[in-house]
N, C-alpha and C positions, 0 to 999 in steps of 0.2 A: 229562688230569687235570682232576678236577671239584672245585669248591669250592661247598658249599651253605650256605645260610642260617644253619643250626644251628652250622656250624663258625665263624662269625665273629660270634656275639652280642656278644662282648667289645667289638668295634670300635664297638658302637652306644651305648657310653657316651661321649656327646659333650656338649661344653659348649653352653649356651644360644646364644652367638654362633655356633658352628658349625651348630647346627640352623637358625637362622636364614639363615645363608649357603646352606645346603642347599635350604631351601623357596624362597629367592629366586634361585637359581642361574640360571635361564632369563632373569631380567631383567639379571643381571650380565653374561650373554653378549652380550645386545641392546645394552645400553649401551655395552660394550666395542667392539662393532662401530660403533655410532654415533661414539664418540670417535675411533677410528682413521680412519673415514671423514673426520671433519672435521679432523684433524691433516694429512691427505693434501690436503684442499682448501685449507687454510691454506697449505702448500707452494706449491701451483699458483697461487693467487690473490694472495698475499701480503697479504692484507687482515686482519692480526691485529687492527685494531680492531674489526672486524666479528665475527671468529670467536671471539675470546676471551670474550666473555660468554656465548656458547653453550657453549663448552667448560667454562666455569665451572659452568654448569648440569648438564653431565654428570657432573662431579666431585661436585657436590652430590647427584645421584641415586645415585652409588657410595658416598658416604657415608651416604646415607638407607639403603642396603642393611645396611651396617655397623651402624647405629644403629637397626636394626628399625623404621624409619618406613615401614611398608607402605602408610600412606595416601597416600604422594607417587606411588605407582604405579597408584593407582585411577583408573578411566576418566576423570573430569574432568580430573585433574592431568596425566595423560599426554597428553590432547588439547591442553591449554595448552602444554605442552613441544613437541608436534609442531608446532602452529602457529607457535611462534617459530623453529623450524627451517626451515619451509618459507618464512616471511617473509624469512629471511635469504637463501635462493637467489633470491627475487625482486629483492631489493636488489643481490645480486651481479650478477645479470643485467641490471639496469638502469644499473648503474654501470660496468661492464667493457665494453672495446670489441673485445679481442682474441678472433676467432672461435674459435680452438683453445681457449682458456681457457672460453669459454661453452659450448663442446661438451662439455668436461670436467665442467663444472658441471651441465648437463643429465643426463649420464650418472650422476653421482653422485646428483642429484635423484631419478632413477628407483630407484636402489638404496635410498635412504631411504623411498621410498613403499612399497617392497615390505617393507622391515624394520618399517615402521609398521603394516603389515596384521598381520603377526605380533604386534607389540608390543600393538596394540589387542586382539587376541583373548586374549593373555596377561593383559592388564590385566582383561578381563571375567572370565576364569576365576579370576584372584585375588580379585576381588569375590564370586564365587560360593563359592569355598573359604572366604572369612572367614565369610560369611552363613550358608552351609550346609555346614559342614565334613565331615560325614559322608555326603552325598548321593552317590549313584551316578548320574551323568548319562546320559540316554539319548540315543543318536544313531542316526539311520537309517546304514547301512551307506555309502550314497551321500553324505551329510554328512560322515561319518568320512573317507572317501576325499578329499573336496574339502578338509578341513580339511589334510590331509597334503600333498595336491598343491600347496596355497599355500605350504606349509613348505618343499618341495623347490624351488618356484620362486624363494623367497626366498634360500635357500641358494645356488642356482646364479647368481643375479644378483649376489649379494655377492661371488663369485669373480672377477668381471669378465673373464669368458672364460678363465679358466684351466682350467675344466673344464665339462662339462654333466651333466645329470642325465635319463636316459631310462628308459622303463619297457617298451620294445620292443626286444629284442635286435636286431632288423632295422634300428633307427634308430642304434644304438651306434656312435660313432667312437672313435678311440684315445685320445682324452682325456675320453671320457664315462664316468660311473658307470652301471652297469646295476642298477636298483633293482627287484626284484620286490616287490610290496606286495599282499599277499594278506589279505583280512577276509572271515570266514564266521562265520555265527552260526545257532544252532537256535532263536532267539528272533524268528521273524517279522520278518527282515531287520533287526533291531536289535542294537545293541551298547551295553552299559552299563558304565561305570567311574568310579572318583573321579577329579576333574580332577588331582589330584596324579600319579596314575599315568600320565594321558595325557602329562604332562609328562616323565615318566621315559621313555616309548617315545620321544619326541622326541630326548632326550638321547642315548640309546643308539644311535639311528639316526645321530645327527650324530657320535658317537664312532666307529661303524663307517666313515663315509664318511672321516673325519679321518685314521685309521690304514690306509686302504686307498688305493692309488696311482689316479690315474685309468686308467680302462680295466678296474678291477675289478668284482666284482659284490657286492651286498648284498642278502639275502633277508630279507623280513620277513613274518612270519606272525601274525595275530591271530584266535584261534578262540573265540567265546562259546559256552558250553554252559550249561544251565539254571543249575547252582550253581558254575560254574568259568569263569574267564577266564585263557586261556593266551597268552603272547606269546613269539615266538622271533625274534631277530636274528641273522644269520649273515653273516660277511664272508670274502673270501679276502685279507685283509691281512696286515701285518706279524707280527701274533700277539704273545703275551706269553711271555718266557723262563720255562721250567718252574719254576725255582728262586724266581721272582717272583710266581707266581700266588696264593700265599696271603697277598699283601700289597696286592693291587690295590684291594680294599675299604678300605684305610686312608685316613683323611681326609688329603687332599692329596698322597697317593703317586702317583707316576708312574714307569712301568717305565723301566729304563735305556735301552731301545731306542727310546724316545720322547721323551727329554728335550729333545733338540734341535728337536722340533717345537713351533711356536708354539701357544698355546692362549688362547682367549678368556675361558675359564671358569677356576675355581680349583684344578682336578685333583681335584675331589671327585664326578664324575658317577656313579661306581659306588657310593661311599659313599652318595650319595643314593639311589639304586636299592635298595640293601640296607635303608637307613633306612625307606623308604616302603613297601617290600614286607613288611617285618617288622611295621610298623605295621598293615598290611592283613591280618596273618596268613597271607601267603603264603611262597612259597619260591622262590629264585633259584638257578640252576647256571651255571656258566661252565666252558667247555671251549675251550682254545686251545693252539696250537703255532707256534713261530716259523717264518714263512715258510709257514704254512699258513692261518691265519686264526684267528678268534675266533666262538664260538657261545654267545649267552646265552639261557637259557630262564627264564620267570617263569610262576607259577601263582599266581592268587589266587582263594580261595573267595569266592563271592558270598554275602552274608549274607541 
């Protein structure tokens, strides 16, 4: 069964706060990851006196998303937040003596460093999207691949060993995801897209990973023609029930067969994709079957 953009235009009648949540969706995911890791660190170290002020800052950032305060996510402000978190790790290491706890602190610190790489990239992209909202940013294919390899690395590190992400089938173990990530262009080894759409690509790949068990496969293809950008992501995950497929673009809706799975976002990844694709005069198709997997295809005309 396939659902296209034109079938769902009524969904795009969104409130201002919903549009803001959609546009800041990637930051919400990242801050929720930071908050969760800090809570786990609090349980390990029992140093509430040090961790509570940082947790309060993460709450302030989440409130900032709700209150449309995008300026607190711009590079300078994010750098201040990151410095305060890393200073916390230095203080914990200097004041604690249990070697096992210190090892946990160092492992968590590395997770934060990887998350902060992604957060810094998103922060710069946010600044560009504010100052140049209609710009189609140009990447070399090599740079585009590098950006997504850093994204895959951060996702893998955040799992704390629950799964790996590999791009070579010969390296795949039972708890690894095999991700085929292909990028081709007819434009002299370059690919161009709005920054908001790059965000959509990340979100849809993350969704494919989330709803596919370790050991599964995720195929990603991006093809740049002269006047068209095409993106496809396909997985062999749990799929979407046929009677719910026409609701997956609804704001905040999650299919019944995934409601027991935890999520760091707000359940509006597909709403965001539809909103941004429509904004760019593109089309989106979704094809899915329970136990078979899900395929999403997007085409955007280049102005």
